[in-house]
C-alpha positions as CSV (number, residue, x, y, z in Angstrom):
1,X,-31.3,72.7,-6.8
2,X,-31.0,70.2,-3.9
3,X,-33.7,67.5,-3.5
4,X,-34.4,65.3,-0.5
5,X,-36.2,62.1,-1.1
6,X,-38.1,61.0,2.1
7,X,-40.1,58.1,3.1
8,X,-38.7,55.5,0.6
9,X,-37.7,52.0,1.1
10,X,-34.2,52.1,-0.5
11,X,-33.1,49.0,-2.4
12,X,-29.5,48.9,-3.8
13,X,-28.4,45.5,-5.0
14,X,-24.8,46.6,-5.2
15,X,-24.5,47.3,-1.4
16,X,-27.2,44.8,-0.4
17,X,-29.1,47.7,1.0
18,X,-32.9,47.2,1.7
19,X,-33.9,49.8,4.3
20,X,-35.9,53.0,4.9
21,X,-33.5,55.8,4.1
22,X,-33.5,59.4,3.0
23,X,-31.5,60.5,0.0
24,X,-30.0,64.0,-0.5
25,X,-29.3,65.0,-4.1
26,X,-27.1,68.1,-4.8
27,X,-25.5,69.2,-8.1
28,X,-26.7,66.0,-9.9
29,X,-25.1,63.6,-7.3
30,X,-26.1,61.7,-4.2
31,X,-24.4,63.5,-1.3
32,X,-25.9,61.6,1.6
33,X,-28.0,58.5,2.4
34,X,-29.1,58.1,6.0
35,X,-32.1,57.4,8.1
36,X,-32.6,61.1,8.8
37,X,-31.1,64.1,6.9
38,X,-31.3,67.8,7.8
39,X,-31.6,69.3,4.3
40,X,-29.9,72.6,3.2
41,X,-31.9,75.7,2.9
42,X,-34.1,76.0,-0.2
43,X,-34.0,72.2,-0.7
44,X,-36.9,70.6,-2.6
45,X,-38.6,67.5,-1.3
46,X,-40.0,64.4,-2.8
47,X,-42.4,62.4,-0.5
48,X,-41.8,58.8,-1.5
49,X,-43.8,57.2,1.3
50,X,-44.9,53.7,0.3
51,X,-42.4,53.6,-2.7
52,X,-39.2,51.9,-3.4
53,X,-36.2,54.1,-4.3
54,X,-33.8,52.0,-6.5
55,X,-31.0,52.7,-9.0
56,X,-32.2,53.9,-12.3
57,X,-32.6,51.1,-14.7
58,X,-30.0,50.3,-17.3
59,X,-31.3,49.1,-20.6
60,X,-28.4,47.7,-22.7
61,X,-30.4,47.0,-25.9
62,X,-32.3,49.9,-27.4
63,X,-33.0,51.1,-31.0
64,X,-33.3,54.9,-31.0
65,X,-33.7,55.0,-34.9
66,X,-31.6,58.2,-34.9
67,X,-30.0,59.1,-37.3
68,X,-32.1,58.4,-40.4
69,X,-35.3,56.8,-39.1
70,X,-36.7,59.5,-36.9
71,X,-40.3,58.9,-38.2
72,X,-40.1,55.9,-35.8
73,X,-38.2,57.4,-32.8
74,X,-35.5,59.9,-32.2
75,X,-33.0,60.4,-29.4
76,X,-35.3,62.8,-27.5
77,X,-38.6,60.8,-27.8
78,X,-36.7,57.5,-27.0
79,X,-35.2,59.1,-23.9
80,X,-38.7,60.3,-22.9
81,X,-39.9,56.7,-23.2
82,X,-36.9,55.6,-21.2
83,X,-37.7,58.0,-18.4
84,X,-41.3,56.9,-18.3
85,X,-40.0,53.4,-17.8
86,X,-37.5,54.3,-15.1
87,X,-34.5,53.8,-17.5
88,X,-31.7,56.4,-16.8
89,X,-29.0,54.8,-18.9
90,X,-29.4,53.0,-22.2
91,X,-27.2,51.5,-24.9
92,X,-28.4,52.5,-28.4
93,X,-27.8,49.9,-31.2
94,X,-25.9,50.8,-34.5
95,X,-28.5,49.7,-37.1
96,X,-29.4,53.3,-38.0
97,X,-29.2,55.1,-41.4
98,X,-26.3,55.5,-41.8
99,X,-25.1,52.8,-39.4
100,X,-23.1,53.8,-36.4
101,X,-19.8,52.9,-38.1
102,X,-17.8,56.1,-38.0
103,X,-16.6,58.4,-35.3
104,X,-18.7,61.2,-36.7
105,X,-21.9,59.3,-36.2
106,X,-20.9,58.3,-32.6
107,X,-20.2,62.0,-32.0
108,X,-23.6,63.1,-33.4
109,X,-25.5,60.7,-31.1
110,X,-23.4,61.7,-28.0
111,X,-23.9,65.4,-28.8
112,X,-27.6,65.3,-29.5
113,X,-28.3,63.2,-26.4
114,X,-26.6,65.7,-24.0
115,X,-29.9,67.3,-23.1
116,X,-32.1,64.2,-23.3
117,X,-34.0,62.5,-20.4
118,X,-31.6,59.6,-20.1
119,X,-27.9,58.9,-20.4
120,X,-27.3,57.5,-23.9
121,X,-24.3,55.1,-24.4
122,X,-23.3,54.3,-27.9
123,X,-22.9,50.8,-29.4
124,X,-20.9,51.1,-32.6
125,X,-20.9,48.7,-35.5
126,X,-18.4,45.9,-36.0
127,X,-18.6,46.0,-39.8
128,X,-19.2,49.0,-42.1
129,X,-22.9,49.3,-42.9
130,X,-23.5,46.1,-40.8
131,X,-22.7,44.2,-44.1
132,X,-20.1,41.9,-42.5
133,X,-17.5,42.6,-45.2
134,X,-15.3,45.4,-44.0
135,X,-14.2,45.9,-40.4
136,X,-14.7,49.3,-38.7
137,X,-11.9,51.2,-37.1
138,X,-12.7,50.1,-33.5
139,X,-10.1,52.3,-31.6
140,X,-11.3,55.4,-33.5
141,X,-15.0,54.5,-32.6
142,X,-13.9,54.2,-28.9
143,X,-12.0,57.5,-29.0
144,X,-15.3,59.1,-30.2
145,X,-17.1,57.7,-27.2
146,X,-18.5,54.3,-28.1
147,X,-18.6,51.8,-25.2
148,X,-19.6,48.7,-26.9
149,X,-19.7,47.0,-30.3
150,X,-22.3,45.0,-32.2
151,X,-23.8,44.4,-35.6
152,X,-27.2,44.0,-33.9
153,X,-30.1,43.8,-36.2
154,X,-27.9,41.2,-38.0
155,X,-25.2,38.7,-36.9
156,X,-21.7,39.4,-37.9
157,X,-21.4,37.1,-40.9
158,X,-17.7,36.3,-40.7
159,X,-16.4,34.4,-37.7
160,X,-13.0,35.7,-38.2
161,X,-14.2,39.3,-38.2
162,X,-16.2,38.6,-35.0
163,X,-13.2,37.0,-33.4
164,X,-11.1,40.1,-34.4
165,X,-13.6,42.4,-32.9
166,X,-13.9,40.5,-29.7
167,X,-10.1,40.4,-29.3
168,X,-9.8,44.1,-30.0
169,X,-12.6,45.0,-27.7
170,X,-11.1,43.0,-24.8
171,X,-7.9,45.0,-25.1
172,X,-9.9,48.3,-25.0
173,X,-12.3,47.2,-22.2
174,X,-15.3,47.5,-24.6
175,X,-18.2,45.2,-24.6
176,X,-19.2,43.1,-27.5
177,X,-22.9,42.2,-27.8
178,X,-23.8,39.5,-30.2
179,X,-27.0,39.0,-32.2
180,X,-26.9,35.3,-32.6
181,X,-28.7,34.0,-35.7
182,X,-27.9,31.8,-38.6
183,X,-29.5,33.6,-41.4
184,X,-29.6,30.7,-43.7
185,X,-31.5,28.7,-41.2
186,X,-33.8,31.6,-40.4
187,X,-34.3,32.0,-44.1
188,X,-36.5,35.2,-43.8
189,X,-39.0,33.5,-41.4
190,X,-41.8,35.6,-39.9
191,X,-42.3,33.8,-36.5
192,X,-41.2,30.8,-34.6
193,X,-41.3,27.5,-36.3
194,X,-43.9,25.2,-34.7
195,X,-47.5,24.3,-34.5
196,X,-48.7,27.8,-34.7
197,X,-46.6,28.7,-37.8
198,X,-47.8,25.6,-39.5
199,X,-51.4,26.3,-38.6
200,X,-51.0,29.8,-40.1
201,X,-49.1,28.7,-43.1
202,X,-46.4,31.2,-42.2
203,X,-42.6,30.5,-42.6
204,X,-41.0,29.6,-39.3
205,X,-37.7,30.4,-37.7
206,X,-36.3,27.2,-36.1
207,X,-34.6,27.3,-32.6
208,X,-31.6,26.0,-34.4
209,X,-31.0,29.4,-36.1
210,X,-30.5,31.1,-32.9
211,X,-28.6,28.1,-31.2
212,X,-26.1,27.9,-34.0
213,X,-25.3,31.5,-33.7
214,X,-24.9,31.3,-29.9
215,X,-22.7,28.2,-30.2
216,X,-20.3,30.1,-32.5
217,X,-20.0,33.1,-30.2
218,X,-19.4,30.9,-27.2
219,X,-16.8,28.9,-29.1
220,X,-14.9,32.1,-30.1
221,X,-15.0,33.5,-26.5
222,X,-13.7,30.1,-25.2
223,X,-10.9,29.8,-27.9
224,X,-9.6,33.3,-27.5
225,X,-10.4,33.7,-23.8
226,X,-12.3,36.9,-24.3
227,X,-15.7,38.1,-23.2
228,X,-18.9,38.1,-25.2
229,X,-22.4,39.2,-24.4
230,X,-25.3,37.3,-26.0
231,X,-28.3,39.5,-26.9
232,X,-32.0,38.6,-26.5
233,X,-31.8,35.0,-25.7
234,X,-35.1,33.2,-26.5
235,X,-34.5,29.5,-26.8
236,X,-34.1,26.7,-24.2
237,X,-31.0,25.4,-26.2
238,X,-29.2,28.8,-26.2
239,X,-29.8,29.1,-22.4
240,X,-28.5,25.6,-21.8
241,X,-25.3,26.4,-23.8
242,X,-24.7,29.6,-21.9
243,X,-25.2,27.8,-18.6
244,X,-22.6,25.1,-19.6
245,X,-20.2,27.7,-20.9
246,X,-20.4,29.6,-17.6
247,X,-19.8,26.4,-15.8
248,X,-16.7,25.8,-17.8
249,X,-15.3,29.3,-17.1
250,X,-16.1,31.0,-20.4
251,X,-16.5,34.7,-20.2
252,X,-20.1,34.9,-21.5
253,X,-22.8,36.9,-20.3
254,X,-26.5,37.1,-21.7
255,X,-29.8,39.0,-21.5
256,X,-33.4,38.2,-22.4
257,X,-36.4,40.4,-22.8
258,X,-39.7,40.8,-21.0
259,X,-41.8,39.7,-23.9
260,X,-40.0,36.2,-23.8
261,X,-41.1,36.0,-20.2
262,X,-44.8,36.6,-20.6
263,X,-45.7,35.7,-24.2
264,X,-45.4,32.8,-26.5
265,X,-45.9,32.2,-30.3
266,X,-49.6,31.5,-29.5
267,X,-49.9,35.4,-29.5
268,X,-49.3,35.2,-33.3
269,X,-52.6,33.5,-33.8
270,X,-54.1,37.0,-33.9
271,X,-52.0,37.8,-36.9
272,X,-50.9,41.1,-35.2
273,X,-47.5,42.2,-36.3
274,X,-46.9,43.9,-32.9
275,X,-46.1,40.4,-31.7
276,X,-43.5,39.8,-34.4
277,X,-39.9,40.3,-33.3
278,X,-36.4,38.8,-33.9
279,X,-35.7,36.4,-32.3
280,X,-39.5,35.5,-32.4
281,X,-41.8,34.7,-29.6
282,X,-41.1,31.0,-28.9
283,X,-42.9,28.1,-27.2
284,X,-44.2,27.7,-23.6
285,X,-41.1,25.4,-23.0
286,X,-38.8,28.2,-24.1
287,X,-40.6,30.8,-22.0
288,X,-40.2,28.7,-18.9
289,X,-36.6,28.1,-19.7
290,X,-35.9,31.9,-19.8
291,X,-37.5,32.3,-16.4
292,X,-35.4,29.4,-15.0
293,X,-32.3,30.8,-16.6
294,X,-32.9,34.2,-14.9
295,X,-33.6,32.5,-11.6
296,X,-30.4,30.4,-11.6
297,X,-28.1,33.2,-12.9
298,X,-27.5,31.9,-16.4
299,X,-29.0,35.1,-17.8
300,X,-27.4,38.1,-16.3
301,X,-29.6,40.9,-17.5
302,X,-33.0,41.9,-18.7
303,X,-33.1,44.4,-21.7
304,X,-35.9,45.5,-23.9
305,X,-34.7,45.4,-27.6
306,X,-36.9,48.5,-27.8
307,X,-37.6,48.6,-31.6
308,X,-40.1,51.2,-32.7
309,X,-42.0,51.1,-35.9
310,X,-44.7,53.2,-37.3
311,X,-48.4,52.0,-37.3
312,X,-48.3,52.0,-41.1
313,X,-45.3,49.6,-41.1
314,X,-46.9,47.3,-38.5
315,X,-50.3,47.2,-40.3
316,X,-49.3,44.3,-42.6
317,X,-48.8,41.1,-40.6
318,X,-46.4,39.4,-43.0
319,X,-44.8,42.5,-44.6
320,X,-44.1,44.4,-41.3
321,X,-40.7,44.7,-40.0
322,X,-39.8,42.8,-36.8
323,X,-39.7,44.6,-33.4
324,X,-41.7,45.9,-30.5
325,X,-41.2,48.8,-28.1
326,X,-40.5,48.0,-24.4
327,X,-38.8,50.6,-22.2
328,X,-42.0,51.9,-20.7
329,X,-43.2,48.4,-19.8
330,X,-40.0,46.7,-19.0
331,X,-40.1,47.0,-15.2
332,X,-43.8,46.1,-15.0
333,X,-43.6,43.2,-17.3
334,X,-40.6,41.7,-15.6
335,X,-42.1,42.4,-12.1
336,X,-45.3,40.7,-13.2
337,X,-43.4,37.6,-14.6
338,X,-40.7,37.2,-11.9
339,X,-41.5,39.0,-8.6
340,X,-45.2,38.6,-8.5
341,X,-44.8,34.8,-9.1
342,X,-42.0,34.5,-6.5
343,X,-39.2,33.6,-9.0
344,X,-37.0,36.5,-7.9
345,X,-37.1,39.0,-5.1
346,X,-37.5,42.7,-6.0
347,X,-33.8,43.2,-5.2
348,X,-32.7,40.3,-7.6
349,X,-34.9,41.8,-10.4
350,X,-33.3,45.3,-9.9
351,X,-29.9,43.7,-10.1
352,X,-30.7,42.2,-13.5
353,X,-32.2,45.5,-14.7
354,X,-29.6,47.9,-13.3
355,X,-26.4,46.7,-11.7
356,X,-25.5,43.8,-14.0
357,X,-26.1,45.7,-17.3
358,X,-24.0,48.5,-16.0
359,X,-21.2,46.1,-14.9
360,X,-21.2,44.4,-18.3
361,X,-20.9,47.7,-20.1
362,X,-18.4,49.1,-17.6
363,X,-20.4,52.4,-16.9
364,X,-21.1,54.2,-13.7
365,X,-24.7,53.3,-13.2
366,X,-26.9,50.8,-11.5
367,X,-25.8,51.7,-8.0
368,X,-26.8,54.2,-5.2
369,X,-23.9,55.5,-3.2
370,X,-22.7,58.8,-1.7
371,X,-20.8,60.7,-4.4
372,X,-22.5,58.7,-7.1
373,X,-24.7,59.9,-10.0
374,X,-28.3,60.8,-8.8
375,X,-30.0,58.4,-11.2
376,X,-32.9,57.1,-9.2
377,X,-36.3,55.5,-10.0
378,X,-39.3,55.6,-7.6
379,X,-41.3,52.4,-7.9
380,X,-44.6,51.0,-6.6
381,X,-44.0,47.3,-7.1
382,X,-47.5,46.4,-6.1
383,X,-49.6,48.8,-8.3
384,X,-51.5,47.2,-11.1
385,X,-52.2,49.1,-14.4
386,X,-53.4,48.3,-17.9
387,X,-51.0,49.2,-20.8
388,X,-52.6,51.8,-23.0
389,X,-50.5,52.3,-26.2
390,X,-51.9,55.8,-26.7
391,X,-50.6,56.9,-23.2
392,X,-47.0,55.9,-24.0
393,X,-44.4,58.5,-24.5
394,X,-42.4,57.5,-27.5
395,X,-43.3,58.1,-31.1
396,X,-44.3,54.5,-31.8
397,X,-47.1,52.3,-30.3
398,X,-46.1,48.8,-31.3
399,X,-46.1,47.3,-27.9
400,X,-47.0,43.6,-27.5
401,X,-48.5,44.3,-24.0
402,X,-51.3,46.5,-25.2
403,X,-54.4,45.9,-23.0
404,X,-52.5,43.7,-20.6
405,X,-52.8,44.2,-16.8
406,X,-49.3,44.5,-15.3
407,X,-48.0,44.7,-11.7
408,X,-45.3,47.3,-10.8
409,X,-45.4,51.0,-11.7
410,X,-42.7,53.6,-12.2
411,X,-43.9,56.6,-10.2
412,X,-40.9,59.0,-10.9
413,X,-37.5,59.0,-12.5
414,X,-34.5,61.2,-11.6
415,X,-31.6,61.4,-14.0
416,X,-28.5,63.4,-13.0
417,X,-30.4,65.0,-10.3
418,X,-33.2,66.2,-12.5
419,X,-36.8,64.9,-12.3
420,X,-37.4,63.7,-15.8
421,X,-40.7,61.8,-15.2
422,X,-43.6,61.8,-12.7
423,X,-46.5,59.4,-13.2
424,X,-49.6,61.3,-14.2
425,X,-47.9,64.4,-15.4
């Protein structure tokens, strides 16, 4: 069925559009964008007066837990959470059970996601079982449909294996996304190393653990003249290295997450495991460095590292696995941290949450154009709301933003021309 969106302020960072336009959707694609459109007969309408129509968000760092960990999340519930957060395209990470290290597992995810509420792109493993010992068959994984490579959840232990993957991926136009961490320095820590960890008597993860990993991946990208994407940047030092590498012409891109923009390790004083993630929440100095790195373009994208866990798993502060959910709050948290404070314009934020991730992954997303996919989010950037974990749409409730008042609300999400989410329904 055709749909006409009326009354919206259309913001498309790719074309530098920021204007009142109508959008006509037919057969899952945008067929026209103009100040006034005469719709075809039987056309449905969405009155978006007072709202912003923007490209559907692209989250390039999501853990769907499917296959093998579906008590935490599955492809369908994860995509429902995505739709509620305005995310129409996502990249799912390979640390499932089994890991996404064979063409068969890639095919399973792609087939199961065909009827889900978001487009699921597959990030396959660099090493079998994410163990860093045996390389996967990268061309076979690409033929099965993988668009990116990572051992996320863990760093690739062998520098030579990482270099091989980066070089192969470059020849296949695949992205490599790097979890940057020195495991010996991290040494199983539960939170950031600093005043708070010492006061709690909890093992701390030093900034150096992330910074050493970041330095290695930048060195490989520079030496072999191939791209690399650095995941979930959280330290001032890593941001500085990425900034310098870009200035030197190294093909490095990077992301951070909303929790690193609004929260610090002070949140761990509550001994609540929902504030435990990897990399951990850092200091106020690091938080401000992430904001500055987004402002000056050092960090290209905002992702969520959406990592669902069951309430039972998160009940034990020290024994709980790392990770927090984030897709439903990603726009609001980022808007609160960056647009409400005047650090970025709304268009600049949307670029980091839609266009740039799509460009890094090489997928047709993050843009609004005639003939393009009808993946659209309707937003109220000024609406305030309080995060209620029980009102979220995925299986898990481990949000670090519970009870927080955020600014910016997803009002509706359209994926492939289908309305997959309406606020309040």
